[in-house]
PDB file of the backbone (N, CA, C, O) and the ligand in Angstrom, with CONECT records:
HET     ZN  A 101       1
ATOM      1  N   MET A   1     282.110 -29.196 -77.437  1.00  0.00           N
ATOM      2  CA  MET A   1     283.407 -28.376 -77.289  1.00  0.00           C
ATOM      3  C   MET A   1     284.163 -28.894 -76.184  1.00  0.00           C
ATOM      4  O   MET A   1     284.856 -29.905 -76.297  1.00  0.00           O
ATOM      5  N   PHE A   2     284.029 -28.088 -74.879  1.00  0.00           N
ATOM      6  CA  PHE A   2     284.789 -28.679 -73.808  1.00  0.00           C
ATOM      7  C   PHE A   2     284.287 -29.780 -73.006  1.00  0.00           C
ATOM      8  O   PHE A   2     284.959 -30.350 -72.146  1.00  0.00           O
ATOM      9  N   GLU A   3     282.943 -30.097 -73.346  1.00  0.00           N
ATOM     10  CA  GLU A   3     282.361 -31.120 -72.526  1.00  0.00           C
ATOM     11  C   GLU A   3     282.898 -32.517 -73.162  1.00  0.00           C
ATOM     12  O   GLU A   3     283.132 -32.719 -74.353  1.00  0.00           O
ATOM     13  N   GLY A   4     283.032 -33.396 -72.128  1.00  0.00           N
ATOM     14  CA  GLY A   4     283.418 -34.692 -72.550  1.00  0.00           C
ATOM     15  C   GLY A   4     284.902 -34.893 -72.930  1.00  0.00           C
ATOM     16  O   GLY A   4     285.274 -35.934 -73.471  1.00  0.00           O
ATOM     17  N   SER A   5     285.775 -33.837 -72.625  1.00  0.00           N
ATOM     18  CA  SER A   5     287.181 -33.908 -72.990  1.00  0.00           C
ATOM     19  C   SER A   5     287.804 -35.058 -71.973  1.00  0.00           C
ATOM     20  O   SER A   5     288.706 -35.826 -72.308  1.00  0.00           O
ATOM     21  N   GLY A   6     287.241 -35.045 -70.827  1.00  0.00           N
ATOM     22  CA  GLY A   6     287.897 -36.044 -69.769  1.00  0.00           C
ATOM     23  C   GLY A   6     288.881 -35.227 -69.003  1.00  0.00           C
ATOM     24  O   GLY A   6     289.280 -35.792 -67.985  1.00  0.00           O
ATOM     25  N   PHE A   7     289.341 -34.126 -69.212  1.00  0.00           N
ATOM     26  CA  PHE A   7     290.452 -33.415 -68.493  1.00  0.00           C
ATOM     27  C   PHE A   7     289.919 -32.411 -67.488  1.00  0.00           C
ATOM     28  O   PHE A   7     290.559 -32.109 -66.481  1.00  0.00           O
ATOM     29  N   GLN A   8     288.708 -31.891 -67.792  1.00  0.00           N
ATOM     30  CA  GLN A   8     288.154 -30.598 -67.068  1.00  0.00           C
ATOM     31  C   GLN A   8     287.033 -31.077 -66.102  1.00  0.00           C
ATOM     32  O   GLN A   8     286.107 -31.780 -66.508  1.00  0.00           O
ATOM     33  N   ALA A   9     287.134 -30.718 -64.958  1.00  0.00           N
ATOM     34  CA  ALA A   9     285.936 -30.831 -64.068  1.00  0.00           C
ATOM     35  C   ALA A   9     284.931 -29.673 -64.367  1.00  0.00           C
ATOM     36  O   ALA A   9     285.302 -28.565 -64.753  1.00  0.00           O
ATOM     37  N   THR A  10     283.725 -29.996 -64.171  1.00  0.00           N
ATOM     38  CA  THR A  10     282.729 -28.937 -64.287  1.00  0.00           C
ATOM     39  C   THR A  10     282.126 -28.703 -63.041  1.00  0.00           C
ATOM     40  O   THR A  10     281.774 -29.621 -62.301  1.00  0.00           O
ATOM     41  N   TYR A  11     281.974 -27.355 -62.746  1.00  0.00           N
ATOM     42  CA  TYR A  11     281.544 -26.957 -61.415  1.00  0.00           C
ATOM     43  C   TYR A  11     280.244 -26.147 -61.697  1.00  0.00           C
ATOM     44  O   TYR A  11     280.176 -25.230 -62.516  1.00  0.00           O
ATOM     45  N   ASN A  12     279.304 -26.559 -60.983  1.00  0.00           N
ATOM     46  CA  ASN A  12     277.990 -25.774 -61.034  1.00  0.00           C
ATOM     47  C   ASN A  12     278.169 -24.538 -59.959  1.00  0.00           C
ATOM     48  O   ASN A  12     278.446 -24.709 -58.772  1.00  0.00           O
ATOM     49  N   VAL A  13     277.983 -23.411 -60.519  1.00  0.00           N
ATOM     50  CA  VAL A  13     278.183 -22.247 -59.585  1.00  0.00           C
ATOM     51  C   VAL A  13     276.908 -21.391 -59.840  1.00  0.00           C
ATOM     52  O   VAL A  13     276.199 -21.586 -60.828  1.00  0.00           O
ATOM     53  N   THR A  14     276.640 -20.410 -58.884  1.00  0.00           N
ATOM     54  CA  THR A  14     275.610 -19.498 -58.827  1.00  0.00           C
ATOM     55  C   THR A  14     275.898 -18.052 -58.941  1.00  0.00           C
ATOM     56  O   THR A  14     276.673 -17.490 -58.166  1.00  0.00           O
ATOM     57  N   ALA A  15     275.272 -17.436 -59.914  1.00  0.00           N
ATOM     58  CA  ALA A  15     275.543 -16.067 -60.142  1.00  0.00           C
ATOM     59  C   ALA A  15     274.978 -15.303 -58.904  1.00  0.00           C
ATOM     60  O   ALA A  15     273.965 -15.717 -58.340  1.00  0.00           O
ATOM     61  N   LYS A  16     275.604 -14.241 -58.504  1.00  0.00           N
ATOM     62  CA  LYS A  16     274.999 -13.295 -57.433  1.00  0.00           C
ATOM     63  C   LYS A  16     273.692 -12.565 -58.018  1.00  0.00           C
ATOM     64  O   LYS A  16     273.545 -12.205 -59.186  1.00  0.00           O
ATOM     65  N   LYS A  17     272.836 -12.431 -57.035  1.00  0.00           N
ATOM     66  CA  LYS A  17     271.541 -11.781 -57.528  1.00  0.00           C
ATOM     67  C   LYS A  17     272.150 -10.137 -57.503  1.00  0.00           C
ATOM     68  O   LYS A  17     273.098  -9.734 -56.828  1.00  0.00           O
ATOM     69  N   THR A  18     271.358  -9.397 -58.384  1.00  0.00           N
ATOM     70  CA  THR A  18     271.714  -8.013 -58.544  1.00  0.00           C
ATOM     71  C   THR A  18     271.700  -7.366 -57.261  1.00  0.00           C
ATOM     72  O   THR A  18     272.528  -6.476 -57.065  1.00  0.00           O
ATOM     73  N   GLY A  19     270.733  -7.737 -56.188  1.00  0.00           N
ATOM     74  CA  GLY A  19     270.697  -7.003 -54.967  1.00  0.00           C
ATOM     75  C   GLY A  19     271.969  -7.534 -54.026  1.00  0.00           C
ATOM     76  O   GLY A  19     272.150  -6.934 -52.967  1.00  0.00           O
ATOM     77  N   ASP A  20     272.666  -8.403 -54.301  1.00  0.00           N
ATOM     78  CA  ASP A  20     273.698  -9.003 -53.608  1.00  0.00           C
ATOM     79  C   ASP A  20     275.005  -8.300 -54.086  1.00  0.00           C
ATOM     80  O   ASP A  20     276.033  -8.454 -53.427  1.00  0.00           O
ATOM     81  N   VAL A  21     274.997  -7.591 -55.129  1.00  0.00           N
ATOM     82  CA  VAL A  21     276.306  -6.987 -55.554  1.00  0.00           C
ATOM     83  C   VAL A  21     276.435  -5.602 -55.130  1.00  0.00           C
ATOM     84  O   VAL A  21     275.524  -4.826 -55.419  1.00  0.00           O
ATOM     85  N   LYS A  22     277.451  -5.189 -54.480  1.00  0.00           N
ATOM     86  CA  LYS A  22     277.414  -3.906 -53.919  1.00  0.00           C
ATOM     87  C   LYS A  22     278.268  -3.007 -54.826  1.00  0.00           C
ATOM     88  O   LYS A  22     279.319  -3.464 -55.277  1.00  0.00           O
ATOM     89  N   ALA A  23     277.892  -1.788 -55.113  1.00  0.00           N
ATOM     90  CA  ALA A  23     278.660  -0.905 -56.018  1.00  0.00           C
ATOM     91  C   ALA A  23     280.049  -0.595 -55.353  1.00  0.00           C
ATOM     92  O   ALA A  23     280.181  -0.323 -54.160  1.00  0.00           O
ATOM     93  N   GLY A  24     281.038  -0.668 -56.245  1.00  0.00           N
ATOM     94  CA  GLY A  24     282.160  -0.290 -55.755  1.00  0.00           C
ATOM     95  C   GLY A  24     283.128  -1.604 -55.356  1.00  0.00           C
ATOM     96  O   GLY A  24     284.358  -1.551 -55.348  1.00  0.00           O
ATOM     97  N   ASN A  25     282.419  -2.663 -55.064  1.00  0.00           N
ATOM     98  CA  ASN A  25     283.032  -3.849 -54.777  1.00  0.00           C
ATOM     99  C   ASN A  25     283.636  -4.651 -55.909  1.00  0.00           C
ATOM    100  O   ASN A  25     283.132  -4.575 -57.029  1.00  0.00           O
ATOM    101  N   ARG A  26     284.651  -5.389 -55.683  1.00  0.00           N
ATOM    102  CA  ARG A  26     285.335  -6.085 -56.815  1.00  0.00           C
ATOM    103  C   ARG A  26     284.707  -7.604 -56.757  1.00  0.00           C
ATOM    104  O   ARG A  26     284.426  -8.220 -55.729  1.00  0.00           O
ATOM    105  N   TYR A  27     284.569  -8.013 -57.988  1.00  0.00           N
ATOM    106  CA  TYR A  27     284.142  -9.400 -58.317  1.00  0.00           C
ATOM    107  C   TYR A  27     284.731 -10.069 -59.302  1.00  0.00           C
ATOM    108  O   TYR A  27     285.395  -9.451 -60.133  1.00  0.00           O
ATOM    109  N   PHE A  28     284.586 -11.416 -59.367  1.00  0.00           N
ATOM    110  CA  PHE A  28     284.842 -12.105 -60.575  1.00  0.00           C
ATOM    111  C   PHE A  28     283.595 -12.601 -61.090  1.00  0.00           C
ATOM    112  O   PHE A  28     282.765 -13.072 -60.313  1.00  0.00           O
ATOM    113  N   GLY A  29     283.358 -12.532 -62.496  1.00  0.00           N
ATOM    114  CA  GLY A  29     282.169 -13.066 -63.002  1.00  0.00           C
ATOM    115  C   GLY A  29     282.327 -13.432 -64.515  1.00  0.00           C
ATOM    116  O   GLY A  29     283.446 -13.709 -64.947  1.00  0.00           O
ATOM    117  N   PHE A  30     281.304 -13.437 -65.271  1.00  0.00           N
ATOM    118  CA  PHE A  30     281.312 -13.739 -66.634  1.00  0.00           C
ATOM    119  C   PHE A  30     280.536 -12.683 -67.528  1.00  0.00           C
ATOM    120  O   PHE A  30     279.687 -11.969 -66.995  1.00  0.00           O
ATOM    121  N   ASP A  31     280.782 -12.589 -68.711  1.00  0.00           N
ATOM    122  CA  ASP A  31     279.975 -11.953 -69.748  1.00  0.00           C
ATOM    123  C   ASP A  31     278.892 -13.034 -70.212  1.00  0.00           C
ATOM    124  O   ASP A  31     279.303 -13.990 -70.870  1.00  0.00           O
ATOM    125  N   CYS A  32     277.688 -12.948 -69.942  1.00  0.00           N
ATOM    126  CA  CYS A  32     276.718 -13.971 -70.520  1.00  0.00           C
ATOM    127  C   CYS A  32     276.889 -14.045 -72.015  1.00  0.00           C
ATOM    128  O   CYS A  32     276.976 -13.000 -72.660  1.00  0.00           O
ATOM    129  N   SER A  33     276.944 -15.281 -72.630  1.00  0.00           N
ATOM    130  CA  SER A  33     277.176 -15.657 -73.929  1.00  0.00           C
ATOM    131  C   SER A  33     275.839 -15.390 -74.581  1.00  0.00           C
ATOM    132  O   SER A  33     275.852 -15.378 -75.812  1.00  0.00           O
ATOM    133  N   ALA A  34     274.805 -15.195 -74.033  1.00  0.00           N
ATOM    134  CA  ALA A  34     273.582 -15.170 -74.626  1.00  0.00           C
ATOM    135  C   ALA A  34     273.118 -13.636 -74.755  1.00  0.00           C
ATOM    136  O   ALA A  34     272.769 -13.146 -75.829  1.00  0.00           O
ATOM    137  N   CYS A  35     273.150 -12.982 -73.620  1.00  0.00           N
ATOM    138  CA  CYS A  35     272.656 -11.548 -73.690  1.00  0.00           C
ATOM    139  C   CYS A  35     273.832 -10.467 -73.260  1.00  0.00           C
ATOM    140  O   CYS A  35     273.593  -9.263 -73.171  1.00  0.00           O
ATOM    141  N   HIS A  36     275.052 -11.010 -73.021  1.00  0.00           N
ATOM    142  CA  HIS A  36     276.155 -10.342 -72.913  1.00  0.00           C
ATOM    143  C   HIS A  36     276.138  -9.471 -71.658  1.00  0.00           C
ATOM    144  O   HIS A  36     276.996  -8.596 -71.535  1.00  0.00           O
ATOM    145  N   ALA A  37     275.273  -9.649 -70.787  1.00  0.00           N
ATOM    146  CA  ALA A  37     275.262  -8.900 -69.527  1.00  0.00           C
ATOM    147  C   ALA A  37     276.432  -9.430 -68.664  1.00  0.00           C
ATOM    148  O   ALA A  37     276.663 -10.639 -68.693  1.00  0.00           O
ATOM    149  N   ARG A  38     277.141  -8.659 -67.947  1.00  0.00           N
ATOM    150  CA  ARG A  38     278.292  -9.004 -67.029  1.00  0.00           C
ATOM    151  C   ARG A  38     277.446  -9.426 -65.679  1.00  0.00           C
ATOM    152  O   ARG A  38     276.494  -8.770 -65.254  1.00  0.00           O
ATOM    153  N   PHE A  39     277.890 -10.483 -65.151  1.00  0.00           N
ATOM    154  CA  PHE A  39     277.239 -10.910 -63.777  1.00  0.00           C
ATOM    155  C   PHE A  39     278.418 -11.389 -62.922  1.00  0.00           C
ATOM    156  O   PHE A  39     279.393 -11.988 -63.376  1.00  0.00           O
ATOM    157  N   ALA A  40     278.224 -11.060 -61.631  1.00  0.00           N
ATOM    158  CA  ALA A  40     279.148 -11.490 -60.670  1.00  0.00           C
ATOM    159  C   ALA A  40     278.945 -12.983 -60.190  1.00  0.00           C
ATOM    160  O   ALA A  40     277.812 -13.464 -60.149  1.00  0.00           O
ATOM    161  N   VAL A  41     279.987 -13.654 -59.852  1.00  0.00           N
ATOM    162  CA  VAL A  41     279.753 -15.054 -59.250  1.00  0.00           C
ATOM    163  C   VAL A  41     280.468 -14.933 -57.927  1.00  0.00           C
ATOM    164  O   VAL A  41     279.884 -15.225 -56.883  1.00  0.00           O
ATOM    165  N   TRP A  42     281.730 -14.505 -57.943  1.00  0.00           N
ATOM    166  CA  TRP A  42     282.527 -14.696 -56.677  1.00  0.00           C
ATOM    167  C   TRP A  42     282.924 -13.238 -56.253  1.00  0.00           C
ATOM    168  O   TRP A  42     283.033 -12.333 -57.080  1.00  0.00           O
ATOM    169  N   ASP A  43     283.131 -13.074 -54.916  1.00  0.00           N
ATOM    170  CA  ASP A  43     283.821 -11.970 -54.443  1.00  0.00           C
ATOM    171  C   ASP A  43     285.191 -12.108 -54.744  1.00  0.00           C
ATOM    172  O   ASP A  43     285.668 -13.242 -54.771  1.00  0.00           O
ATOM    173  N   ASP A  44     286.008 -10.970 -55.010  1.00  0.00           N
ATOM    174  CA  ASP A  44     287.309 -10.963 -55.217  1.00  0.00           C
ATOM    175  C   ASP A  44     288.136 -10.455 -54.037  1.00  0.00           C
ATOM    176  O   ASP A  44     288.297  -9.256 -53.813  1.00  0.00           O
ATOM    177  N   PRO A  45     288.654 -11.446 -53.291  1.00  0.00           N
ATOM    178  CA  PRO A  45     289.324 -11.049 -52.055  1.00  0.00           C
ATOM    179  C   PRO A  45     290.505 -10.256 -52.145  1.00  0.00           C
ATOM    180  O   PRO A  45     290.921  -9.558 -51.220  1.00  0.00           O
ATOM    181  N   GLY A  46     291.106 -10.380 -53.392  1.00  0.00           N
ATOM    182  CA  GLY A  46     292.288  -9.524 -53.504  1.00  0.00           C
ATOM    183  C   GLY A  46     292.119  -8.237 -54.115  1.00  0.00           C
ATOM    184  O   GLY A  46     293.111  -7.574 -54.419  1.00  0.00           O
ATOM    185  N   ALA A  47     290.831  -7.779 -54.346  1.00  0.00           N
ATOM    186  CA  ALA A  47     290.259  -6.508 -54.846  1.00  0.00           C
ATOM    187  C   ALA A  47     291.024  -6.082 -56.049  1.00  0.00           C
ATOM    188  O   ALA A  47     291.455  -4.930 -56.108  1.00  0.00           O
ATOM    189  N   GLY A  48     291.227  -6.950 -57.032  1.00  0.00           N
ATOM    190  CA  GLY A  48     291.750  -6.659 -58.218  1.00  0.00           C
ATOM    191  C   GLY A  48     293.273  -6.974 -58.227  1.00  0.00           C
ATOM    192  O   GLY A  48     293.838  -6.914 -59.320  1.00  0.00           O
ATOM    193  N   ALA A  49     293.996  -7.302 -57.128  1.00  0.00           N
ATOM    194  CA  ALA A  49     295.335  -7.371 -57.075  1.00  0.00           C
ATOM    195  C   ALA A  49     295.922  -8.700 -57.845  1.00  0.00           C
ATOM    196  O   ALA A  49     297.049  -8.816 -58.327  1.00  0.00           O
ATOM    197  N   LYS A  50     294.900  -9.638 -57.834  1.00  0.00           N
ATOM    198  CA  LYS A  50     295.494 -11.030 -58.397  1.00  0.00           C
ATOM    199  C   LYS A  50     294.431 -11.474 -59.409  1.00  0.00           C
ATOM    200  O   LYS A  50     293.248 -11.274 -59.135  1.00  0.00           O
ATOM    201  N   PRO A  51     294.764 -12.041 -60.512  1.00  0.00           N
ATOM    202  CA  PRO A  51     293.827 -12.689 -61.376  1.00  0.00           C
ATOM    203  C   PRO A  51     293.170 -13.835 -60.851  1.00  0.00           C
ATOM    204  O   PRO A  51     293.680 -14.423 -59.897  1.00  0.00           O
ATOM    205  N   PHE A  52     292.066 -14.240 -61.370  1.00  0.00           N
ATOM    206  CA  PHE A  52     291.371 -15.464 -61.092  1.00  0.00           C
ATOM    207  C   PHE A  52     292.216 -16.645 -61.309  1.00  0.00           C
ATOM    208  O   PHE A  52     292.815 -16.723 -62.382  1.00  0.00           O
ATOM    209  N   THR A  53     292.349 -17.610 -60.400  1.00  0.00           N
ATOM    210  CA  THR A  53     293.107 -18.710 -60.618  1.00  0.00           C
ATOM    211  C   THR A  53     292.298 -20.096 -60.137  1.00  0.00           C
ATOM    212  O   THR A  53     291.440 -20.173 -59.258  1.00  0.00           O
ATOM    213  N   SER A  54     292.780 -21.066 -60.901  1.00  0.00           N
ATOM    214  CA  SER A  54     292.122 -22.380 -60.394  1.00  0.00           C
ATOM    215  C   SER A  54     293.410 -23.329 -60.465  1.00  0.00           C
ATOM    216  O   SER A  54     294.365 -23.170 -61.225  1.00  0.00           O
ATOM    217  N   LYS A  55     293.255 -24.290 -59.573  1.00  0.00           N
ATOM    218  CA  LYS A  55     294.424 -25.310 -59.513  1.00  0.00           C
ATOM    219  C   LYS A  55     294.752 -25.985 -60.844  1.00  0.00           C
ATOM    220  O   LYS A  55     295.884 -26.267 -61.237  1.00  0.00           O
ATOM    221  N   ARG A  56     293.510 -26.221 -61.528  1.00  0.00           N
ATOM    222  CA  ARG A  56     293.716 -27.096 -62.899  1.00  0.00           C
ATOM    223  C   ARG A  56     292.514 -26.415 -63.759  1.00  0.00           C
ATOM    224  O   ARG A  56     291.576 -25.803 -63.250  1.00  0.00           O
ATOM    225  N   PRO A  57     292.697 -26.616 -65.073  1.00  0.00           N
ATOM    226  CA  PRO A  57     291.615 -26.126 -65.937  1.00  0.00           C
ATOM    227  C   PRO A  57     290.260 -26.728 -65.579  1.00  0.00           C
ATOM    228  O   PRO A  57     290.139 -27.934 -65.366  1.00  0.00           O
ATOM    229  N   CYS A  58     289.275 -25.894 -65.519  1.00  0.00           N
ATOM    230  CA  CYS A  58     287.979 -26.328 -65.247  1.00  0.00           C
ATOM    231  C   CYS A  58     286.817 -25.540 -65.998  1.00  0.00           C
ATOM    232  O   CYS A  58     287.107 -24.500 -66.589  1.00  0.00           O
ATOM    233  N   VAL A  59     285.676 -25.951 -65.989  1.00  0.00           N
ATOM    234  CA  VAL A  59     284.573 -25.406 -66.611  1.00  0.00           C
ATOM    235  C   VAL A  59     283.483 -25.067 -65.637  1.00  0.00           C
ATOM    236  O   VAL A  59     283.202 -25.856 -64.734  1.00  0.00           O
ATOM    237  N   PHE A  60     282.876 -23.958 -65.781  1.00  0.00           N
ATOM    238  CA  PHE A  60     281.912 -23.471 -64.816  1.00  0.00           C
ATOM    239  C   PHE A  60     280.497 -23.464 -65.449  1.00  0.00           C
ATOM    240  O   PHE A  60     280.344 -22.852 -66.506  1.00  0.00           O
ATOM    241  N   ARG A  61     279.438 -24.115 -64.862  1.00  0.00           N
ATOM    242  CA  ARG A  61     278.243 -24.006 -65.363  1.00  0.00           C
ATOM    243  C   ARG A  61     277.366 -22.990 -64.470  1.00  0.00           C
ATOM    244  O   ARG A  61     277.189 -23.183 -63.267  1.00  0.00           O
ATOM    245  N   VAL A  62     276.859 -21.943 -65.138  1.00  0.00           N
ATOM    246  CA  VAL A  62     276.146 -20.964 -64.370  1.00  0.00           C
ATOM    247  C   VAL A  62     275.008 -20.469 -65.230  1.00  0.00           C
ATOM    248  O   VAL A  62     275.043 -20.500 -66.460  1.00  0.00           O
ATOM    249  N   SER A  63     273.996 -20.012 -64.516  1.00  0.00           N
ATOM    250  CA  SER A  63     272.704 -19.447 -65.138  1.00  0.00           C
ATOM    251  C   SER A  63     272.930 -17.799 -65.066  1.00  0.00           C
ATOM    252  O   SER A  63     273.273 -17.214 -64.039  1.00  0.00           O
ATOM    253  N   CYS A  64     272.693 -17.210 -66.247  1.00  0.00           N
ATOM    254  CA  CYS A  64     272.710 -15.702 -66.105  1.00  0.00           C
ATOM    255  C   CYS A  64     271.557 -15.203 -65.276  1.00  0.00           C
ATOM    256  O   CYS A  64     270.415 -15.642 -65.409  1.00  0.00           O
ATOM    257  N   PRO A  65     271.903 -14.255 -64.402  1.00  0.00           N
ATOM    258  CA  PRO A  65     270.730 -13.721 -63.695  1.00  0.00           C
ATOM    259  C   PRO A  65     269.943 -12.737 -64.429  1.00  0.00           C
ATOM    260  O   PRO A  65     268.914 -12.277 -63.935  1.00  0.00           O
ATOM    261  N   GLN A  66     270.358 -12.394 -65.556  1.00  0.00           N
ATOM    262  CA  GLN A  66     269.584 -11.428 -66.470  1.00  0.00           C
ATOM    263  C   GLN A  66     268.537 -12.187 -67.406  1.00  0.00           C
ATOM    264  O   GLN A  66     267.342 -11.897 -67.465  1.00  0.00           O
ATOM    265  N   CYS A  67     269.130 -13.147 -68.090  1.00  0.00           N
ATOM    266  CA  CYS A  67     268.247 -13.923 -69.038  1.00  0.00           C
ATOM    267  C   CYS A  67     268.050 -15.256 -68.767  1.00  0.00           C
ATOM    268  O   CYS A  67     267.293 -15.934 -69.462  1.00  0.00           O
ATOM    269  N   GLY A  68     268.693 -15.730 -67.768  1.00  0.00           N
ATOM    270  CA  GLY A  68     268.359 -17.285 -67.347  1.00  0.00           C
ATOM    271  C   GLY A  68     269.264 -18.106 -68.218  1.00  0.00           C
ATOM    272  O   GLY A  68     269.245 -19.287 -67.873  1.00  0.00           O
ATOM    273  N   ALA A  69     270.072 -17.850 -69.263  1.00  0.00           N
ATOM    274  CA  ALA A  69     270.630 -18.806 -69.981  1.00  0.00           C
ATOM    275  C   ALA A  69     271.682 -19.585 -69.243  1.00  0.00           C
ATOM    276  O   ALA A  69     272.546 -18.972 -68.616  1.00  0.00           O
ATOM    277  N   ASP A  70     271.666 -20.902 -69.279  1.00  0.00           N
ATOM    278  CA  ASP A  70     272.504 -21.850 -68.611  1.00  0.00           C
ATOM    279  C   ASP A  70     273.562 -22.116 -69.433  1.00  0.00           C
ATOM    280  O   ASP A  70     273.315 -22.805 -70.423  1.00  0.00           O
ATOM    281  N   ARG A  71     274.689 -21.734 -69.260  1.00  0.00           N
ATOM    282  CA  ARG A  71     276.032 -21.918 -70.184  1.00  0.00           C
ATOM    283  C   ARG A  71     277.088 -22.392 -69.419  1.00  0.00           C
ATOM    284  O   ARG A  71     277.084 -22.412 -68.189  1.00  0.00           O
ATOM    285  N   LEU A  72     278.061 -22.803 -70.184  1.00  0.00           N
ATOM    286  CA  LEU A  72     279.450 -23.350 -69.684  1.00  0.00           C
ATOM    287  C   LEU A  72     280.381 -22.145 -70.085  1.00  0.00           C
ATOM    288  O   LEU A  72     280.326 -21.528 -71.149  1.00  0.00           O
ATOM    289  N   TYR A  73     281.203 -21.934 -69.091  1.00  0.00           N
ATOM    290  CA  TYR A  73     282.400 -20.934 -69.206  1.00  0.00           C
ATOM    291  C   TYR A  73     283.620 -21.497 -68.754  1.00  0.00           C
ATOM    292  O   TYR A  73     283.665 -22.205 -67.748  1.00  0.00           O
ATOM    293  N   ARG A  74     284.706 -21.194 -69.509  1.00  0.00           N
ATOM    294  CA  ARG A  74     286.098 -21.631 -69.114  1.00  0.00           C
ATOM    295  C   ARG A  74     286.615 -20.616 -68.043  1.00  0.00           C
ATOM    296  O   ARG A  74     286.142 -19.511 -67.777  1.00  0.00           O
ATOM    297  N   THR A  75     287.677 -21.233 -67.501  1.00  0.00           N
ATOM    298  CA  THR A  75     288.419 -20.343 -66.327  1.00  0.00           C
ATOM    299  C   THR A  75     288.934 -18.984 -67.174  1.00  0.00           C
ATOM    300  O   THR A  75     288.739 -17.850 -66.737  1.00  0.00           O
ATOM    301  N   ASP A  76     289.574 -19.237 -68.367  1.00  0.00           N
ATOM    302  CA  ASP A  76     289.981 -17.905 -69.138  1.00  0.00           C
ATOM    303  C   ASP A  76     288.832 -16.941 -69.488  1.00  0.00           C
ATOM    304  O   ASP A  76     289.072 -15.877 -70.058  1.00  0.00           O
ATOM    305  N   GLN A  77     287.668 -17.286 -69.172  1.00  0.00           N
ATOM    306  CA  GLN A  77     286.571 -16.446 -69.581  1.00  0.00           C
ATOM    307  C   GLN A  77     286.208 -15.592 -68.285  1.00  0.00           C
ATOM    308  O   GLN A  77     285.436 -14.639 -68.397  1.00  0.00           O
ATOM    309  N   VAL A  78     286.750 -15.925 -67.089  1.00  0.00           N
ATOM    310  CA  VAL A  78     286.343 -15.174 -65.889  1.00  0.00           C
ATOM    311  C   VAL A  78     286.717 -13.683 -66.041  1.00  0.00           C
ATOM    312  O   VAL A  78     287.850 -13.379 -66.415  1.00  0.00           O
ATOM    313  N   GLN A  79     285.883 -12.844 -65.788  1.00  0.00           N
ATOM    314  CA  GLN A  79     286.216 -11.321 -65.933  1.00  0.00           C
ATOM    315  C   GLN A  79     286.247 -10.625 -64.333  1.00  0.00           C
ATOM    316  O   GLN A  79     285.262 -10.632 -63.594  1.00  0.00           O
ATOM    317  N   PRO A  80     287.449 -10.087 -64.003  1.00  0.00           N
ATOM    318  CA  PRO A  80     287.473  -9.345 -62.901  1.00  0.00           C
ATOM    319  C   PRO A  80     286.866  -7.983 -63.207  1.00  0.00           C
ATOM    320  O   PRO A  80     287.073  -7.370 -64.254  1.00  0.00           O
ATOM    321  N   PHE A  81     286.145  -7.586 -62.262  1.00  0.00           N
ATOM    322  CA  PHE A  81     285.460  -6.128 -62.461  1.00  0.00           C
ATOM    323  C   PHE A  81     285.044  -5.552 -61.062  1.00  0.00           C
ATOM    324  O   PHE A  81     284.984  -6.160 -59.993  1.00  0.00           O
ATOM    325  N   ARG A  82     284.776  -4.265 -61.317  1.00  0.00           N
ATOM    326  CA  ARG A  82     284.357  -3.406 -60.090  1.00  0.00           C
ATOM    327  C   ARG A  82     282.897  -3.447 -60.480  1.00  0.00           C
ATOM    328  O   ARG A  82     282.547  -3.358 -61.656  1.00  0.00           O
ATOM    329  N   ALA A  83     282.074  -3.580 -59.501  1.00  0.00           N
ATOM    330  CA  ALA A  83     280.536  -3.336 -59.626  1.00  0.00           C
ATOM    331  C   ALA A  83     280.157  -1.807 -59.639  1.00  0.00           C
ATOM    332  O   ALA A  83     278.978  -1.464 -59.733  1.00  0.00           O
TER     333      ALA A  83
HETATM  334 ZN    ZN A 101     272.212 -13.578 -70.079  1.00  0.00          ZN2+
END
């Protein structure tokens, strides 16, 4: 799919552990494509005011903290949410 296109950089990122996610804080994360659990990857410094942006299209490789599935996600799959 998006691998090998030659245009997109792939970044390995690490999901926050459940214990590191504070209720009420804002995060950017993904919905796991295997188990559909939502997990946080980054703190949202804008507290929901700004959408996630990247300088150019890229792909993130991250393991789901719930089921351990190691999957690729696109920038447009980033989910802003409040824990
Ligand atoms: Zn999962």
